[in-house]
LUMLO-401816 format. One record per residue (C-alpha): x, y, z. Coordinates in nm, 2 decimals. Layout:
<sites>
c1;c2;c3
X;Y;Z .
...
</sites>
This chain:
<sites>
c1;c2;c3
3.60;5.35;-6.61 .
3.60;5.05;-6.36 .
3.24;4.98;-6.44 .
3.31;4.98;-6.82 .
3.60;4.73;-6.77 .
3.39;4.51;-6.55 .
3.10;4.49;-6.79 .
3.33;4.44;-7.08 .
3.51;4.16;-6.89 .
3.18;3.99;-6.80 .
3.07;4.00;-7.17 .
3.40;3.85;-7.28 .
3.36;3.57;-7.02 .
3.00;3.50;-7.14 .
3.12;3.49;-7.50 .
3.37;3.21;-7.40 .
3.09;3.03;-7.21 .
2.88;3.03;-7.53 .
3.17;2.91;-7.73 .
3.24;2.62;-7.48 .
2.87;2.53;-7.49 .
2.86;2.52;-7.87 .
3.18;2.31;-7.89 .
3.05;2.06;-7.63 .
2.72;2.03;-7.82 .
2.91;1.89;-8.12 .
3.02;1.58;-7.94 .
2.67;1.47;-7.80 .
2.76;1.51;-7.43 .
2.60;1.33;-7.14 .
2.31;1.55;-7.03 .
2.37;1.46;-6.67 .
2.73;1.58;-6.67 .
2.76;1.87;-6.42 .
2.97;2.08;-6.66 .
2.71;2.03;-6.94 .
2.43;2.13;-6.71 .
2.61;2.44;-6.59 .
2.68;2.55;-6.95 .
2.32;2.49;-7.06 .
2.18;2.68;-6.76 .
2.41;2.97;-6.83 .
2.35;2.99;-7.21 .
1.99;2.88;-7.27 .
1.82;3.20;-7.14 .
2.01;3.39;-7.41 .
2.02;3.13;-7.69 .
1.65;3.02;-7.67 .
1.50;3.35;-7.79 .
1.75;3.37;-8.07 .
1.67;3.01;-8.17 .
1.30;3.10;-8.19 .
1.37;3.40;-8.41 .
1.60;3.19;-8.64 .
1.40;2.87;-8.65 .
1.22;2.95;-8.99 .
1.56;3.00;-9.15 .
1.77;2.72;-9.00 .
1.83;2.41;-9.20 .
1.96;2.17;-8.93 .
2.24;2.41;-8.81 .
2.21;2.61;-8.49 .
2.34;2.96;-8.56 .
2.22;3.10;-8.23 .
2.57;3.10;-8.06 .
2.71;3.29;-8.35 .
2.43;3.55;-8.34 .
2.46;3.58;-7.96 .
2.84;3.64;-7.99 .
2.78;3.90;-8.26 .
2.53;4.08;-8.04 .
2.77;4.07;-7.75 .
3.04;4.22;-7.98 .
2.81;4.49;-8.09 .
2.72;4.58;-7.73 .
3.09;4.59;-7.64 .
3.21;4.79;-7.93 .
2.92;5.03;-7.99 .
2.69;5.06;-7.70 .
2.93;5.04;-7.40 .
3.16;5.31;-7.53 .
2.87;5.54;-7.59 .
2.74;5.48;-7.23 .
3.07;5.55;-7.07 .
</sites>
């Protein structure tokens, strides 16, 4: 039960990190800002493959944060309960 809560908590935190990175990207941040660098390093390994998959379908909008959060929600609500 502890492991389930820990994984769920970590996935929730990562969802908020993705949301923060998406919000910051709307305001054209300074790429040398330490907060921006941390958010990009934390989210790019997950968002980059999603962007590659979605690139033929995107028309100037980046839906990769939305897709990543939907995947995280699926893992939290479907896969984690079945594992524990």
